[in-house]
Wavefront OBJ file of the C-alpha trace (Angstrom):
o trace
v 238.445 17.139 120.541
v 240.640 15.815 117.732
v 240.472 17.659 114.411
v 238.428 16.209 111.575
v 240.113 14.610 108.571
v 239.108 17.618 106.503
v 241.006 19.862 108.925
v 244.207 17.815 108.584
v 244.539 17.326 104.863
v 244.114 19.338 101.749
v 241.570 17.695 99.479
v 242.462 18.194 95.813
v 240.073 20.131 93.622
v 239.722 17.036 91.397
v 240.089 14.041 93.753
v 240.785 10.593 92.324
v 237.893 8.110 92.104
v 239.393 6.283 95.102
v 239.499 9.434 97.236
v 235.987 10.352 96.101
v 234.783 6.943 97.339
v 236.483 7.411 100.726
v 235.082 10.915 101.167
v 231.609 9.703 100.179
v 231.856 6.813 102.661
v 232.879 9.188 105.466
v 230.079 11.583 104.539
v 227.537 8.752 104.639
v 228.611 7.752 108.141
v 228.621 11.323 109.360
v 225.030 11.697 108.100
v 224.084 8.156 109.305
v 222.865 7.504 105.746
v 223.557 3.860 104.947
v 222.219 4.060 101.398
v 225.011 6.581 100.868
v 227.571 4.300 102.571
v 226.373 1.374 100.441
v 226.701 3.398 97.238
v 230.288 4.336 98.153
v 231.511 0.723 98.314
v 231.806 -2.153 95.869
v 229.725 -5.304 96.233
v 232.817 -7.326 97.232
v 233.703 -4.924 100.075
v 234.490 -6.657 103.376
v 234.405 -4.906 106.762
v 237.081 -5.969 109.240
v 237.216 -4.959 112.909
v 240.701 -4.467 114.311
v 242.468 -5.635 116.317
v 241.885 -9.131 114.992
v 242.357 -10.458 118.542
v 238.821 -9.207 119.344
v 237.630 -12.243 117.391
v 234.986 -10.366 115.381
v 234.488 -12.080 112.044
v 234.690 -9.979 108.865
v 231.321 -9.003 107.377
v 230.239 -8.696 103.784
v 228.953 -5.359 102.550
v 225.345 -6.520 102.955
v 225.946 -7.905 106.470
v 227.729 -4.757 107.598
v 225.129 -2.349 106.189
v 222.313 -4.390 107.760
v 224.012 -4.441 111.165
v 224.807 -0.721 111.127
v 221.426 0.334 109.761
v 219.769 -1.503 112.649
v 221.999 0.163 115.231
v 220.946 3.198 117.211
v 222.158 6.404 115.581
v 225.170 7.889 117.337
v 225.038 10.703 119.804
v 224.982 14.230 118.452
v 228.443 15.323 117.476
v 229.712 11.877 116.399
v 231.880 12.122 113.325
v 234.137 9.758 111.421
v 237.683 11.067 111.638
l 1 2 3 4 5 6 7 8 9 10 11 12 13 14 15 16 17 18 19 20 21 22 23 24 25 26 27 28 29 30 31 32 33 34 35 36 37 38 39 40 41 42 43 44 45 46 47 48 49 50 51 52 53 54 55 56 57 58 59 60 61 62 63 64 65 66 67 68 69 70 71 72 73 74 75 76 77 78 79 80 81
């Protein structure tokens, strides 16, 4: 299994607001807590699926949160890396 982000990098004692937002977003996904994910992003956030050749249209924050919140929670052990 690949190491987690937290195993690969040293997180500063006082992370920047940008890094705090990223870490909060990751934490929300790892806990499958979409209120937490929503709070970690701005209202103009857009979610893009790559590669673009898959043809999946970008989603607004509201569209993405609604689609993920309605999805089945991941299997035990799933983590954002």
